[in-house]
C-alpha positions as CSV (number, residue, x, y, z in Angstrom):
1,X,26.9,19.2,-7.2
2,X,23.4,19.8,-5.9
3,X,20.6,17.7,-7.5
4,X,17.9,19.8,-9.2
5,X,14.5,19.2,-7.7
6,X,11.5,18.5,-9.9
7,X,9.1,21.5,-9.5
8,X,6.4,19.2,-8.2
9,X,8.7,17.2,-5.9
10,X,8.9,17.2,-2.1
11,X,10.8,15.7,0.7
12,X,10.1,12.0,1.5
13,X,12.0,11.7,4.7
14,X,13.8,13.9,7.2
15,X,17.1,13.3,5.4
16,X,18.3,16.4,3.6
17,X,19.0,14.6,0.4
18,X,15.7,12.7,0.1
19,X,12.9,13.8,-2.1
20,X,9.7,12.7,-3.9
21,X,9.8,13.0,-7.6
22,X,8.0,11.8,-10.7
23,X,9.7,8.7,-12.1
24,X,11.1,8.9,-15.6
25,X,11.6,6.2,-18.4
26,X,15.1,5.8,-17.1
27,X,13.7,4.6,-13.8
28,X,11.8,1.6,-15.4
29,X,14.3,-1.0,-14.3
30,X,14.5,0.3,-10.7
31,X,10.7,0.5,-10.4
32,X,10.6,-3.1,-11.6
33,X,13.2,-4.1,-9.1
34,X,11.5,-2.4,-6.1
35,X,8.1,-3.9,-6.9
36,X,9.5,-7.4,-7.1
37,X,11.7,-7.0,-4.0
38,X,8.8,-5.6,-1.9
39,X,6.2,-8.1,-3.3
40,X,8.2,-10.9,-1.6
41,X,6.0,-10.0,1.5
42,X,3.0,-11.5,-0.4
43,X,4.5,-15.0,-0.8
44,X,2.5,-17.4,1.4
45,X,0.0,-14.6,2.2
46,X,-2.0,-14.2,-1.0
47,X,-3.6,-17.2,-2.6
48,X,-1.0,-19.6,-3.9
49,X,-2.6,-19.6,-7.4
50,X,-2.1,-15.8,-7.5
51,X,1.6,-15.8,-6.6
52,X,4.3,-15.9,-9.2
53,X,7.9,-15.0,-9.6
54,X,8.6,-12.4,-10.7
55,X,5.5,-11.0,-9.1
56,X,5.3,-8.4,-11.9
57,X,7.1,-9.0,-15.2
58,X,8.6,-6.1,-17.2
59,X,5.9,-6.6,-19.7
60,X,3.2,-6.2,-17.1
61,X,4.8,-3.1,-15.7
62,X,5.1,-1.6,-19.2
63,X,1.4,-2.4,-19.7
64,X,0.4,-0.6,-16.5
65,X,2.4,2.5,-17.5
66,X,0.9,2.4,-21.0
67,X,-2.6,2.3,-19.4
68,X,-1.8,5.5,-17.5
69,X,-0.2,4.5,-14.2
70,X,2.2,7.3,-13.4
71,X,4.9,6.4,-10.9
72,X,6.3,8.6,-8.3
73,X,9.3,7.7,-6.1
74,X,11.0,8.5,-2.9
75,X,14.7,9.0,-3.6
76,X,17.3,9.0,-0.9
77,X,20.8,10.0,-1.6
78,X,20.2,9.6,-5.4
79,X,18.6,6.2,-5.1
80,X,14.9,5.2,-5.4
81,X,13.8,3.5,-2.2
82,X,10.0,3.4,-2.8
83,X,7.5,3.9,-5.6
84,X,3.8,4.5,-5.8
85,X,1.7,4.7,-8.9
86,X,-1.2,7.0,-9.4
87,X,-3.8,6.7,-12.2
88,X,-6.5,9.1,-13.0
89,X,-9.5,7.1,-14.2
90,X,-12.8,8.8,-15.0
91,X,-14.0,10.5,-11.9
92,X,-11.5,9.0,-9.4
93,X,-7.8,8.7,-8.7
94,X,-6.4,5.2,-8.1
95,X,-3.4,4.6,-6.0
96,X,-1.6,1.7,-7.7
97,X,1.5,-0.4,-7.0
98,X,2.8,0.9,-3.7
99,X,6.1,-0.6,-2.8
100,X,9.1,0.2,-0.6
101,X,12.4,-1.7,-0.7
102,X,12.4,-4.4,1.9
103,X,15.5,-2.9,3.6
104,X,13.8,0.5,3.9
105,X,10.4,-0.5,5.3
106,X,8.8,1.1,8.4
107,X,10.6,4.4,8.0
108,X,7.7,6.4,6.8
109,X,8.5,6.3,3.1
110,X,5.2,4.8,2.0
111,X,3.3,7.3,4.1
112,X,5.2,10.3,2.7
113,X,4.6,9.1,-0.9
114,X,0.9,8.5,-0.2
115,X,0.4,11.9,1.5
116,X,2.2,13.6,-1.3
117,X,0.1,12.0,-4.0
118,X,-3.1,12.7,-2.1
119,X,-2.2,16.3,-2.1
120,X,-2.0,16.3,-5.9
121,X,-5.6,15.4,-6.5
122,X,-9.0,16.8,-5.6
123,X,-10.8,13.6,-6.9
124,X,-12.1,10.8,-4.7
125,X,-9.3,8.2,-4.2
126,X,-9.6,4.4,-4.3
127,X,-7.0,1.8,-3.4
128,X,-7.1,-1.9,-4.1
129,X,-5.0,-4.4,-2.3
130,X,-5.0,-8.1,-1.3
131,X,-7.5,-8.9,1.5
132,X,-5.0,-11.0,3.3
133,X,-2.3,-8.3,3.2
134,X,-3.5,-7.0,6.6
135,X,-0.4,-4.8,7.0
136,X,-1.4,-3.0,3.7
137,X,-5.0,-2.6,4.8
138,X,-3.9,-1.2,8.2
139,X,-1.5,1.2,6.5
140,X,-4.2,2.7,4.4
141,X,-6.6,2.9,7.3
142,X,-4.0,4.9,9.2
143,X,-4.4,7.5,6.4
144,X,-8.2,7.6,6.9
145,X,-9.1,5.2,4.1
146,X,-12.0,2.8,4.9
147,X,-13.0,-0.5,3.4
148,X,-16.0,-0.5,1.0
149,X,-18.6,-3.2,1.2
150,X,-17.8,-6.5,-0.5
151,X,-20.5,-5.8,-3.2
152,X,-19.1,-2.4,-3.8
153,X,-15.6,-3.7,-3.9
154,X,-16.5,-6.2,-6.7
155,X,-18.2,-3.4,-8.7
156,X,-15.3,-1.0,-8.3
157,X,-12.6,-3.5,-9.2
158,X,-14.5,-4.4,-12.3
159,X,-15.1,-0.8,-13.3
160,X,-11.7,0.7,-12.5
161,X,-9.2,-2.1,-12.6
162,X,-8.3,-4.7,-15.2
163,X,-7.6,-7.8,-13.0
164,X,-8.6,-11.5,-13.1
165,X,-11.7,-12.7,-11.3
166,X,-9.5,-14.6,-8.9
167,X,-7.8,-11.4,-7.8
168,X,-11.2,-9.7,-7.5
169,X,-12.3,-12.5,-5.1
170,X,-9.1,-12.1,-3.0
171,X,-8.9,-8.3,-2.9
172,X,-10.4,-5.4,-1.0
173,X,-10.9,-1.7,-1.9
174,X,-10.4,1.2,0.4
175,X,-11.8,4.6,-0.3
176,X,-11.2,8.1,1.1
177,X,-13.7,10.4,2.7
178,X,-14.4,12.2,-0.7
179,X,-15.5,8.9,-2.3
180,X,-17.8,8.0,0.6
181,X,-19.4,11.5,0.4
182,X,-19.8,11.4,-3.3
183,X,-21.3,7.9,-3.4
184,X,-24.2,8.6,-1.1
């Protein structure tokens, strides 16, 4: 039986049975699993006092969704392999919680999710990540995001995110061309 495609979905890989789709409430457990699997890459990289297991609890994930983070996923052969959140906040769009299953990394899944979500907004886009997660920073730079200044980073994280001061100290913000053009 063929799987019905969400009207706003798209392919997330070259595989015929792979697509990008909006996640549903029924995907909650899988989203949680993917985040905590992929976040293992942060252990020993981010400040030790910011690391915990699980990296994100179910309560924290529910809180993020309740605050307006909408998750989209890449599904291959009926199984979610990567997720990325998007949150419309005031005059910007935030890309939040971007994770690909460890076993599926480096196959273009994150890039396809990001490209798809960027195509769904005409607002400036901001992305926050850990400063020491250099692979994440490089990934976003590959998609033409640029780091904002440290002073601007602090301002943006306080304005658009709800994170502890320690995380603000240890993070960076990347912005797209629209944001840089609108902030001048």
